[in-house]
C-alpha positions in Angstrom: -74.8 18.7 35.7 -75.8 15.7 37.2 -77.2 12.7 35.0 -79.8 10.3 35.0 -79.1 7.0 33.2 -82.0 5.2 32.2 -81.6 1.6 30.6 -84.0 0.8 28.1 -84.5 -2.6 27.0 -87.3 -1.8 24.0 -89.8 -4.0 26.1 -93.5 -2.8 26.4 -92.7 -1.2 29.6 -89.9 1.1 28.2 -92.5 4.1 28.1 -93.2 4.2 31.6 -89.9 3.4 32.5 -88.8 6.5 30.4 -91.2 8.4 32.0 -90.5 7.9 35.4 -86.7 8.6 34.8 -87.5 12.0 32.9 -89.8 12.9 35.9 -87.1 12.4 38.2 -84.4 14.1 36.2 -86.9 17.6 35.7 -87.3 17.1 39.6 -83.4 17.1 39.9 -82.9 19.5 37.0 -80.4 16.5 35.7 -79.7 15.4 32.1 -80.8 12.1 30.7 -79.0 9.8 28.8 -81.3 6.7 27.5 -78.9 3.6 26.9 -79.6 0.6 25.5 -77.8 -2.8 25.1 -78.0 -4.8 22.1 -76.9 -8.0 23.1 -74.1 -10.3 22.1 -73.7 -13.8 23.3 -75.3 -17.8 22.7 -77.9 -17.1 20.1 -77.1 -13.4 19.6 -80.3 -11.4 20.2 -82.3 -8.3 21.2 -85.0 -9.1 23.9 -87.6 -7.7 21.7 -86.1 -7.5 18.6 -85.2 -11.2 17.5 -81.6 -12.9 16.7 -78.7 -10.3 15.6 -76.3 -11.6 13.6 -72.8 -10.2 13.5 -72.9 -8.2 10.6 -76.1 -6.7 11.4 -75.0 -4.9 14.7 -74.5 -1.4 13.0 -77.8 -1.7 11.6 -79.3 -2.9 14.6 -77.9 0.0 16.8 -79.2 2.7 14.2 -82.7 1.0 14.5 -82.8 1.3 18.4 -81.2 4.6 18.3 -84.1 5.8 15.7 -86.6 4.1 18.4 -84.9 5.9 21.5 -85.4 9.2 19.3 -88.9 8.7 19.1 -88.8 8.8 22.7 -87.0 11.8 23.5 -89.0 13.8 20.8 -92.0 13.0 23.3 -89.5 15.3 26.4 -88.5 18.4 24.1 -87.7 20.4 27.6 -85.5 17.5 28.8 -82.1 17.6 27.7 -81.8 13.8 26.9 -78.9 12.2 25.0 -79.3 8.5 23.6 -76.4 5.8 23.5 -76.9 2.4 22.2 -74.1 0.0 22.4 -73.7 -3.7 22.0 -72.3 -6.5 25.0 -73.7 -8.2 28.0 -76.3 -6.0 28.9 -75.7 -6.3 32.8 -72.1 -5.3 32.6 -72.3 -2.8 29.5 -74.7 -1.0 31.8 -72.8 -0.7 35.1 -69.5 0.3 33.0 -71.3 3.0 31.1 -73.0 4.3 34.4 -69.6 4.3 36.6 -67.6 5.8 33.7 -69.8 9.1 33.9 -71.2 11.7 35.8 -74.5 9.6 36.2 -75.9 10.1 39.6 -78.8 7.5 39.4 -79.3 4.7 37.3 -82.7 3.8 36.5 -83.5 0.3 35.6 -87.2 -1.9 35.0 -87.7 -5.3 36.4 -89.7 -7.4 34.5 -91.5 -9.3 38.1 -90.4 -12.7 36.5 -90.9 -15.6 39.3 -89.9 -19.2 39.6 -88.2 -20.9 37.2 -88.3 -18.2 34.7 -86.4 -16.0 37.0 -83.8 -18.8 37.4 -83.7 -19.5 33.5 -83.2 -15.9 32.6 -82.2 -14.2 35.3 -82.4 -11.1 36.4 -80.5 -8.0 34.9 -81.8 -5.5 37.7 -81.0 -7.6 40.5 -77.3 -8.2 39.4 -77.2 -4.4 38.9 -78.8 -3.6 42.2 -76.4 -5.7 43.7 -73.2 -4.5 42.1 -73.8 -0.9 41.4 -71.8 1.7 42.8 -74.2 4.5 42.7 -77.7 4.6 43.5 -80.2 2.5 41.3 -84.1 3.2 41.1 -86.2 0.3 40.0 -89.2 0.9 38.5 -91.5 -2.4 39.0 -92.9 -3.9 35.8 -96.3 -4.8 38.0 -97.6 -1.5 39.4 -100.9 -3.3 40.4 -101.6 -4.7 44.0 -100.7 -8.2 44.4 
């Protein structure tokens, strides 16, 4: 059975991203992995969760798993697995996607532009350029410009 991996950053956009990925998985009769990364590095942190100190990583992983379980419970008819790890989000996401049976990787983009994009960088952009499997990018801003 093929798998769709949905990279979830726990932003306010996560629900829409997961819904899109699960709908695609159901059409493909594929399983889903909800995947999230606790970011480590300068100023240890999680995008929406504040600072993470080394001793807090196991607790934060458990916290994120619980959040992802609430999303999973919204789709009882879909085979959904949860995987949370720590590290660099771009690299960890690609490593996980390339290591298994992932047919499609679903990521979201926050639509940052200008100086914010240059300073923060774009995980989605990096993943698109380096992925060896198809990537579905779900835009954060779905309104007409």
